[in-house]
ChimeraX commands (.cxc) that place a marker at each C-alpha (Angstrom):
marker #1 position 128.57,-142.58,-91.42 radius 0.5
marker #1 position 126.45,-141.33,-94.27 radius 0.5
marker #1 position 128.11,-139.84,-97.24 radius 0.5
marker #1 position 126.55,-136.87,-99.39 radius 0.5
marker #1 position 126.49,-136.60,-102.99 radius 0.5
marker #1 position 129.30,-133.93,-102.90 radius 0.5
marker #1 position 131.63,-136.30,-101.50 radius 0.5
marker #1 position 130.94,-138.73,-104.35 radius 0.5
marker #1 position 131.06,-136.27,-107.21 radius 0.5
marker #1 position 133.82,-137.17,-109.69 radius 0.5
marker #1 position 135.86,-134.45,-111.52 radius 0.5
marker #1 position 134.76,-133.58,-114.96 radius 0.5
marker #1 position 135.93,-136.20,-117.25 radius 0.5
marker #1 position 138.84,-134.76,-119.87 radius 0.5
marker #1 position 138.67,-135.44,-123.30 radius 0.5
marker #1 position 139.86,-134.42,-126.89 radius 0.5
marker #1 position 139.42,-130.57,-126.24 radius 0.5
marker #1 position 141.56,-130.70,-123.13 radius 0.5
marker #1 position 144.12,-132.74,-124.96 radius 0.5
marker #1 position 144.38,-130.05,-127.91 radius 0.5
marker #1 position 144.69,-127.27,-125.26 radius 0.5
marker #1 position 147.29,-128.97,-123.12 radius 0.5
marker #1 position 149.56,-130.56,-125.90 radius 0.5
marker #1 position 148.47,-128.27,-129.04 radius 0.5
marker #1 position 147.88,-131.22,-131.28 radius 0.5
marker #1 position 145.04,-131.92,-133.59 radius 0.5
marker #1 position 143.61,-134.64,-131.24 radius 0.5
marker #1 position 140.20,-136.18,-132.49 radius 0.5
marker #1 position 138.67,-139.60,-133.07 radius 0.5
marker #1 position 140.12,-141.01,-136.18 radius 0.5
marker #1 position 143.24,-138.90,-136.35 radius 0.5
marker #1 position 146.18,-140.77,-137.84 radius 0.5
marker #1 position 149.24,-140.86,-135.63 radius 0.5
marker #1 position 152.64,-142.64,-135.69 radius 0.5
marker #1 position 154.37,-144.10,-132.74 radius 0.5
marker #1 position 158.08,-145.22,-133.06 radius 0.5
marker #1 position 157.60,-145.61,-136.79 radius 0.5
marker #1 position 154.33,-147.60,-136.56 radius 0.5
marker #1 position 151.11,-145.88,-137.85 radius 0.5
marker #1 position 147.99,-146.15,-136.09 radius 0.5
marker #1 position 144.54,-144.44,-135.51 radius 0.5
marker #1 position 143.20,-142.64,-132.43 radius 0.5
marker #1 position 140.11,-144.56,-130.96 radius 0.5
marker #1 position 139.15,-142.40,-127.99 radius 0.5
marker #1 position 140.53,-140.17,-125.24 radius 0.5
marker #1 position 140.67,-140.94,-121.61 radius 0.5
marker #1 position 141.89,-138.29,-119.19 radius 0.5
marker #1 position 144.93,-136.57,-120.93 radius 0.5
marker #1 position 145.87,-139.91,-122.68 radius 0.5
marker #1 position 144.64,-141.26,-126.13 radius 0.5
marker #1 position 143.98,-144.73,-126.97 radius 0.5
marker #1 position 145.58,-145.72,-130.29 radius 0.5
marker #1 position 145.15,-148.88,-132.48 radius 0.5
marker #1 position 148.28,-149.34,-134.27 radius 0.5
marker #1 position 147.75,-150.65,-137.82 radius 0.5
marker #1 position 147.69,-154.55,-137.79 radius 0.5
marker #1 position 146.66,-154.68,-134.09 radius 0.5
marker #1 position 143.29,-155.85,-132.53 radius 0.5
marker #1 position 143.34,-153.66,-129.70 radius 0.5
marker #1 position 144.12,-150.05,-128.77 radius 0.5
marker #1 position 146.58,-148.91,-126.11 radius 0.5
marker #1 position 147.04,-145.83,-124.27 radius 0.5
marker #1 position 149.62,-143.15,-125.17 radius 0.5
marker #1 position 150.62,-139.58,-124.12 radius 0.5
marker #1 position 149.77,-137.29,-126.92 radius 0.5
marker #1 position 153.17,-135.82,-126.78 radius 0.5
marker #1 position 154.91,-139.17,-127.59 radius 0.5
marker #1 position 153.00,-139.55,-130.78 radius 0.5
marker #1 position 153.79,-137.98,-134.37 radius 0.5
marker #1 position 150.38,-136.38,-135.55 radius 0.5
marker #1 position 149.81,-136.82,-139.32 radius 0.5
marker #1 position 148.00,-133.97,-141.00 radius 0.5
marker #1 position 145.81,-135.62,-143.84 radius 0.5
marker #1 position 144.23,-132.92,-145.87 radius 0.5
marker #1 position 143.87,-133.44,-149.53 radius 0.5
marker #1 position 143.46,-130.57,-151.84 radius 0.5
marker #1 position 140.82,-132.51,-153.99 radius 0.5
marker #1 position 138.85,-133.54,-150.69 radius 0.5
marker #1 position 137.96,-129.99,-149.65 radius 0.5
marker #1 position 134.41,-129.96,-150.88 radius 0.5
marker #1 position 133.59,-133.26,-149.07 radius 0.5
marker #1 position 135.46,-132.29,-146.02 radius 0.5
marker #1 position 133.38,-129.10,-145.68 radius 0.5
marker #1 position 130.13,-131.13,-145.94 radius 0.5
marker #1 position 131.24,-133.62,-143.09 radius 0.5
marker #1 position 132.44,-130.66,-141.00 radius 0.5
marker #1 position 128.86,-129.88,-139.95 radius 0.5
marker #1 position 128.32,-133.47,-139.03 radius 0.5
marker #1 position 131.34,-133.89,-137.05 radius 0.5
marker #1 position 131.60,-130.61,-134.99 radius 0.5
marker #1 position 131.97,-132.29,-131.85 radius 0.5
marker #1 position 134.89,-134.25,-132.95 radius 0.5
marker #1 position 136.73,-131.12,-134.28 radius 0.5
marker #1 position 139.57,-129.72,-131.94 radius 0.5
marker #1 position 138.91,-125.83,-132.06 radius 0.5
marker #1 position 141.91,-124.79,-130.06 radius 0.5
marker #1 position 144.56,-126.41,-132.19 radius 0.5
marker #1 position 146.72,-124.05,-134.16 radius 0.5
marker #1 position 149.12,-124.98,-136.83 radius 0.5
marker #1 position 151.15,-121.73,-136.73 radius 0.5
marker #1 position 152.57,-122.45,-132.93 radius 0.5
marker link #1:1,2 radius 0.2
marker link #1:2,3 radius 0.2
marker link #1:3,4 radius 0.2
marker link #1:4,5 radius 0.2
marker link #1:5,6 radius 0.2
marker link #1:6,7 radius 0.2
marker link #1:7,8 radius 0.2
marker link #1:8,9 radius 0.2
marker link #1:9,10 radius 0.2
marker link #1:10,11 radius 0.2
marker link #1:11,12 radius 0.2
marker link #1:12,13 radius 0.2
marker link #1:13,14 radius 0.2
marker link #1:14,15 radius 0.2
marker link #1:15,16 radius 0.2
marker link #1:16,17 radius 0.2
marker link #1:17,18 radius 0.2
marker link #1:18,19 radius 0.2
marker link #1:19,20 radius 0.2
marker link #1:20,21 radius 0.2
marker link #1:21,22 radius 0.2
marker link #1:22,23 radius 0.2
marker link #1:23,24 radius 0.2
marker link #1:24,25 radius 0.2
marker link #1:25,26 radius 0.2
marker link #1:26,27 radius 0.2
marker link #1:27,28 radius 0.2
marker link #1:28,29 radius 0.2
marker link #1:29,30 radius 0.2
marker link #1:30,31 radius 0.2
marker link #1:31,32 radius 0.2
marker link #1:32,33 radius 0.2
marker link #1:33,34 radius 0.2
marker link #1:34,35 radius 0.2
marker link #1:35,36 radius 0.2
marker link #1:36,37 radius 0.2
marker link #1:37,38 radius 0.2
marker link #1:38,39 radius 0.2
marker link #1:39,40 radius 0.2
marker link #1:40,41 radius 0.2
marker link #1:41,42 radius 0.2
marker link #1:42,43 radius 0.2
marker link #1:43,44 radius 0.2
marker link #1:44,45 radius 0.2
marker link #1:45,46 radius 0.2
marker link #1:46,47 radius 0.2
marker link #1:47,48 radius 0.2
marker link #1:48,49 radius 0.2
marker link #1:49,50 radius 0.2
marker link #1:50,51 radius 0.2
marker link #1:51,52 radius 0.2
marker link #1:52,53 radius 0.2
marker link #1:53,54 radius 0.2
marker link #1:54,55 radius 0.2
marker link #1:55,56 radius 0.2
marker link #1:56,57 radius 0.2
marker link #1:57,58 radius 0.2
marker link #1:58,59 radius 0.2
marker link #1:59,60 radius 0.2
marker link #1:60,61 radius 0.2
marker link #1:61,62 radius 0.2
marker link #1:62,63 radius 0.2
marker link #1:63,64 radius 0.2
marker link #1:64,65 radius 0.2
marker link #1:65,66 radius 0.2
marker link #1:66,67 radius 0.2
marker link #1:67,68 radius 0.2
marker link #1:68,69 radius 0.2
marker link #1:69,70 radius 0.2
marker link #1:70,71 radius 0.2
marker link #1:71,72 radius 0.2
marker link #1:72,73 radius 0.2
marker link #1:73,74 radius 0.2
marker link #1:74,75 radius 0.2
marker link #1:75,76 radius 0.2
marker link #1:76,77 radius 0.2
marker link #1:77,78 radius 0.2
marker link #1:78,79 radius 0.2
marker link #1:79,80 radius 0.2
marker link #1:80,81 radius 0.2
marker link #1:81,82 radius 0.2
marker link #1:82,83 radius 0.2
marker link #1:83,84 radius 0.2
marker link #1:84,85 radius 0.2
marker link #1:85,86 radius 0.2
marker link #1:86,87 radius 0.2
marker link #1:87,88 radius 0.2
marker link #1:88,89 radius 0.2
marker link #1:89,90 radius 0.2
marker link #1:90,91 radius 0.2
marker link #1:91,92 radius 0.2
marker link #1:92,93 radius 0.2
marker link #1:93,94 radius 0.2
marker link #1:94,95 radius 0.2
marker link #1:95,96 radius 0.2
marker link #1:96,97 radius 0.2
marker link #1:97,98 radius 0.2
marker link #1:98,99 radius 0.2
marker link #1:99,100 radius 0.2
marker link #1:100,101 radius 0.2
view
């Protein structure tokens, strides 16, 4: 029995924007997080999971976004350089994250 292309289509790949919307966290590549007191860096998103490389580790491991403490690293003196970098990293930015929620 022959299969058609519609049977083989995969669902759309979820990523940082979906994680932001689902968990209301500032998910993006390079974000700093803490897992059970150990700091780490977000490396990628797979579905609704984020992969985090904990400091001192070689490999990243998958974590649910709600089991991580998300660290907000905004320095007052770094605003000018951040504004310049924002245009280059528009795709990495989470637009649905709200700090007031």
